[in-house]
matplotlib code that plots the C-alpha trace (Angstrom):
import matplotlib.pyplot as plt

x = [6.1, 7.3, 10.1, 7.7, 4.3, 4.8, 2.6, 3.1, 2.1, -1.6, -0.3, -3.4, -5.8, -3.8, -3.8, -7.7, -8.3, -6.2, -7.9, -11.1, -9.9, -7.0, -6.5, -3.4, -1.1, 1.7, 2.9, 6.5, 8.4, 12.1, 14.0, 17.1, 15.3, 18.3, 17.2, 15.3, 12.5, 12.0, 12.2, 9.4, 7.2, 7.6, 4.7, 2.3, 3.7, 3.0, -0.5, -0.8, 2.1, 4.8, 6.9, 9.5, 12.7, 15.7, 18.2, 20.9, 24.2, 26.2, 29.8, 31.9, 33.6, 31.1, 27.9, 25.8, 22.2, 21.2, 17.4, 17.0, 19.0, 17.3, 13.9, 14.9, 16.1, 12.9, 10.8, 12.5, 12.3, 8.9, 7.9, 9.7, 8.5, 4.9, 3.1, -0.3, 0.4, -0.7, -0.2, 2.6, 2.1, 5.2, 5.5, 8.4, 9.0, 12.5, 13.8, 16.1, 12.8, 12.0, 14.0, 12.3, 8.9, 9.6, 10.6, 7.5, 5.0, 6.7, 8.5, 6.0, 2.7, 2.3, 0.5, 2.6, 0.9, 3.1, 2.4, 4.9, 5.1, 3.6, 6.3, 8.8, 8.0, 10.5, 9.1, 11.0, 9.3, 5.9, 6.4, 6.8, 4.2, 0.6, -0.7, 0.6, -0.9, 0.7, 0.4, -0.8, -4.1, -5.3, -8.2, -5.5, -4.0, -7.4, -8.4, -5.0, -5.8, -9.3, -8.0, -5.6, -8.4, -10.8, -8.1, -7.7, -11.3, -11.9, -8.9, -9.6, -9.8, -12.8, -13.4, -13.6, -14.5, -17.4, -18.0, -18.3, -16.7, -13.3, -12.9, -12.2, -9.2, -7.7, -8.1, -6.3, -3.6, -3.1, -2.9, -0.6, 1.8, 1.9, 2.3, 4.3, 1.6, 1.0, -2.0, -3.7, -3.6, -5.0, -7.9, -8.5, -9.0, -11.3, -13.4, -13.6, -14.8, -17.4, -18.6, -19.1, -20.8, -18.2, -17.6, -20.3, -18.9, -21.1, -20.6, -21.1, -21.1, -18.9, -19.1, -20.5, -17.8, -16.1, -17.3, -15.9, -16.6, -16.6, -16.3, -17.9, -17.1, -20.1, -19.4, -22.7, -22.2, -18.7, -20.1, -22.9, -20.4, -18.3, -15.2, -13.1, -10.7, -7.4, -6.2, -3.1, 0.6, 0.2, -1.5, -1.0, 1.8, 5.0, 5.2, 7.9, 9.6, 10.4, 11.6, 14.1, 16.1, 16.4]
y = [3.0, 1.1, 3.7, 6.8, 5.5, 1.9, 0.4, -2.6, -2.1, -3.4, -5.2, -7.2, -4.5, -2.2, -4.7, -5.1, -1.4, -1.0, -4.0, -2.0, 0.6, -1.3, -4.5, -5.3, -7.3, -7.8, -7.1, -7.2, -6.7, -5.7, -5.7, -7.1, -9.8, -10.7, -8.1, -9.8, -7.1, -7.7, -11.5, -11.6, -9.8, -12.4, -14.6, -11.6, -10.6, -14.0, -13.6, -11.2, -12.3, -14.7, -12.1, -11.4, -10.2, -10.6, -7.6, -8.8, -7.8, -10.8, -9.0, -9.5, -6.1, -3.8, -3.4, -1.1, -1.7, -2.5, -2.4, 1.0, -0.1, -3.3, -1.6, 1.0, -1.6, -3.4, -0.6, 0.7, -2.8, -3.0, 0.3, -0.7, -4.2, -3.8, -1.3, -2.3, -1.2, 2.3, 2.8, 2.1, 2.2, 2.8, 2.4, 4.6, 8.2, 8.1, 10.9, 8.6, 7.6, 10.9, 10.4, 7.1, 8.7, 11.5, 9.1, 7.1, 10.1, 12.3, 9.9, 6.9, 8.7, 6.4, 7.4, 7.0, 6.7, 7.0, 5.7, 7.1, 7.0, 10.1, 12.9, 10.7, 11.9, 13.5, 16.8, 16.2, 12.8, 14.5, 17.1, 14.6, 11.9, 11.9, 11.3, 10.7, 9.2, 9.2, 6.4, 5.8, 7.9, 9.5, 6.9, 4.1, 5.6, 6.1, 2.5, 1.3, 2.9, 1.6, -2.1, -1.7, -0.8, -3.3, -6.0, -5.4, -5.1, -8.8, -10.2, -8.7, -11.4, -10.6, -14.0, -13.7, -10.1, -8.4, -6.8, -8.8, -6.2, -4.7, -1.2, 1.5, 2.6, -0.9, -1.0, 2.3, 1.5, -2.0, -0.4, 2.4, 0.2, -2.7, -0.3, 2.4, 5.1, 8.1, 7.4, 10.6, 9.8, 6.3, 7.9, 10.4, 7.7, 5.6, 8.7, 9.1, 5.5, 6.1, 9.2, 7.2, 4.4, 1.8, 1.1, 1.4, 2.9, 2.3, 3.9, 1.7, 2.8, 0.4, 2.3, 5.5, 7.6, 5.3, 4.8, 2.8, 2.8, -0.4, -0.9, -3.0, -3.4, -2.6, -5.0, -4.3, -0.7, -1.3, -3.6, -1.3, 1.5, -0.7, -0.4, -3.5, -3.8, -5.6, -6.9, -8.8, -7.8, -7.2, -3.9, -3.1, -0.9, -2.7, -3.2, -0.8, -3.7, -5.3, -2.4, -1.5, -4.9, -4.5]
z = [0.5, 3.6, 4.2, 3.9, 4.8, 6.3, 3.7, 1.4, -2.3, -3.0, -6.2, -6.9, -6.2, -8.5, -11.2, -10.8, -11.1, -14.3, -15.9, -15.9, -18.2, -20.1, -22.0, -20.1, -22.7, -20.4, -16.8, -15.9, -12.5, -12.3, -9.2, -7.3, -5.5, -3.5, -1.4, 1.6, 1.5, -2.3, -2.0, 0.3, -2.3, -5.0, -4.0, -4.2, -7.4, -8.9, -8.0, -10.9, -13.3, -13.9, -15.6, -12.8, -13.9, -11.7, -12.0, -9.5, -10.2, -9.4, -9.9, -6.7, -7.5, -9.1, -7.0, -9.3, -9.3, -12.9, -12.4, -14.1, -17.1, -17.6, -17.3, -19.9, -22.3, -22.1, -22.5, -25.6, -27.2, -26.4, -27.9, -31.2, -31.5, -30.3, -32.2, -31.2, -27.6, -27.3, -23.6, -21.1, -17.2, -15.4, -11.6, -10.8, -9.7, -10.7, -13.0, -15.1, -16.9, -18.2, -21.4, -22.3, -21.3, -23.8, -26.4, -26.0, -26.1, -28.7, -30.9, -30.7, -30.0, -27.0, -23.7, -20.6, -17.1, -14.2, -10.8, -8.0, -4.2, -2.9, -2.5, -4.5, -8.0, -10.1, -11.5, -14.8, -15.2, -14.1, -17.0, -19.8, -19.1, -19.9, -16.5, -13.0, -9.9, -6.5, -4.1, -1.4, -1.6, 1.5, 1.3, 1.4, 4.5, 6.2, 5.5, 6.8, 10.2, 10.1, 9.3, 12.2, 14.8, 13.3, 13.5, 17.2, 18.0, 16.2, 18.1, 21.5, 24.2, 26.3, 28.2, 31.8, 31.7, 33.0, 29.6, 26.5, 24.3, 24.5, 25.9, 23.6, 25.6, 25.5, 21.7, 21.2, 23.5, 21.9, 18.2, 19.3, 21.0, 18.6, 15.4, 17.1, 16.4, 18.5, 20.8, 19.9, 16.2, 16.7, 19.0, 16.2, 13.7, 15.9, 16.6, 12.7, 12.5, 15.2, 13.5, 10.3, 11.9, 11.5, 15.1, 18.1, 21.1, 24.3, 27.7, 30.7, 34.4, 36.5, 39.8, 41.5, 39.8, 37.1, 33.6, 30.7, 26.9, 24.9, 21.3, 18.7, 15.1, 12.8, 9.9, 8.2, 7.8, 6.5, 3.9, 2.9, 2.4, 0.3, 2.8, 2.4, 5.4, 5.0, 8.1, 7.2, 6.6, 3.0, 3.9, 7.5, 8.8, 9.9, 13.7, 15.0, 17.1, 13.9, 11.8, 14.6, 14.0, 10.2]

ax = plt.figure().add_subplot(projection="3d")
ax.plot(x, y, z, "-o")
ax.set_aspect("equal")
plt.show()
């Protein structure tokens, strides 16, 4: 998700959504947590479960990633030892999971739901599971942009300035520069927020031939529409200046 969409997984939100429809018996996370990017996610994972499976290959000579093998072994064992579990929900788009998915659906009579990163779902895996969902959704992406713009409006320092609210141009410029996003894209998303009533843009006359537009966040409208802005690093795009050094 970070590589393709510069988004971090919304682990707790996904769990809460699934819990509305399913009695979740167990949630397990498998990863090589020696990877710094994965290690940084452990605290967020532990917000929903303590079943965190370290798959690091400690061999000094053989660097094969064993995550898939360990996951597959766990799924087969779970299918054979937990007859009361009727649904498996797997977060992967990897075609290596098509055989175990076919085993679960055809041999065990289980439902298998697959969540995968958009444009990263194996066609073979999709053909054998019960249902697929691709992430992030278009709404996730839109709210990400809204969150970036809202964060900048909230943090804009207008002290000592003639106008008490930040200018629309400065907000767009700051978001564009900080997150490494094309300025026209940010402007387009700001216009969408304005059209939806999430921000209020006001034009001011500064002199005979000069005007400026200021922007204010409409928190009440956001709340009434049920739009929950997430303005921290869990959900926002990664700043370009950080990714260049990794």
